[in-house]
C-alpha positions in Angstrom: -31.5 19.9 -53.3 -30.2 16.7 -51.0 -29.1 16.8 -48.0 -26.1 16.4 -46.3 -24.5 15.0 -43.4 -21.3 16.3 -41.6 -19.4 15.5 -38.3 -17.1 17.2 -36.7 -13.8 15.5 -36.6 -13.1 17.6 -33.3 -16.1 17.6 -31.1 -18.2 15.0 -32.8 -21.0 17.4 -33.5 -23.3 16.6 -36.5 -24.4 19.3 -38.7 -27.5 18.7 -41.4 -27.1 21.2 -44.6 -29.7 21.5 -47.5 -27.5 22.0 -50.7 -27.2 21.8 -54.7 -24.3 18.9 -55.7 -22.5 21.6 -57.9 -21.9 23.5 -54.0 -18.8 23.1 -52.1 -18.5 21.2 -48.4 -18.4 22.4 -45.1 -15.1 23.2 -44.2 -16.0 24.4 -40.7 -17.4 23.0 -37.7 -20.2 26.1 -36.7 -19.6 25.5 -32.8 -16.1 24.8 -32.6 -14.7 25.3 -35.4 -12.6 22.3 -35.8 -12.7 20.2 -39.5 -16.4 19.1 -40.8 -15.6 15.2 -42.9 -18.9 14.4 -45.0 -21.2 11.4 -43.6 -22.3 8.9 -46.2 -26.4 8.8 -44.8 -29.4 6.2 -46.3 -32.0 7.6 -49.0 -35.6 7.7 -48.4 -35.6 7.0 -51.8 -36.9 3.2 -52.1 -37.5 1.8 -56.0 -41.1 -0.3 -55.7 -43.3 -2.4 -58.2 -42.8 -4.0 -61.1 -40.5 -2.7 -63.6 -37.5 -2.1 -61.7 -35.6 -4.7 -62.9 -34.0 -6.0 -65.7 -35.7 -9.5 -65.5 -39.1 -7.5 -66.2 -38.6 -6.5 -69.3 -36.5 -9.8 -71.0 -40.2 -11.4 -72.6 -41.9 -8.3 -73.5 -40.1 -8.1 -76.6 -40.9 -11.9 -77.8 -44.2 -11.7 -76.3 -45.0 -8.5 -79.2 -43.2 -10.0 -82.1 -45.9 -13.0 -81.4 -42.9 -15.3 -82.4 -42.7 -18.9 -81.7 -39.5 -21.2 -81.0 -41.5 -24.1 -83.0 -42.3 -21.8 -86.0 -38.3 -20.7 -86.6 -37.3 -24.4 -86.9 -40.4 -25.8 -89.4 -38.7 -22.7 -91.3 -35.9 -24.0 -91.1 -36.6 -28.0 -91.8 -38.0 -26.8 -94.9 -35.0 -24.7 -96.2 -32.7 -27.5 -95.5 -35.6 -30.0 -97.7 -35.3 -27.1 -100.6 -31.8 -27.5 -100.2 -30.7 -31.1 -101.0 -33.9 -32.1 -103.3 -36.3 -33.6 -101.3 -39.6 -33.0 -100.1 
């Protein structure tokens, strides 16, 4: 469950509350009964290591197929010579 942080608009008191995402936001300060607003805080979740970026997966499909760009151009040249009737 995430920890939400709230601050009172009246007294400035900060409150941390562990809540489900589906739970309603807190509305009332526990100390002065003023209006609370939810704060945005930093997370401790970090993605480290390889495999987390689109560029990490870009070349894996080409290596698995075993195809080389030079082989493709040779095949195209052979097809053109067959169409024109020259060898």
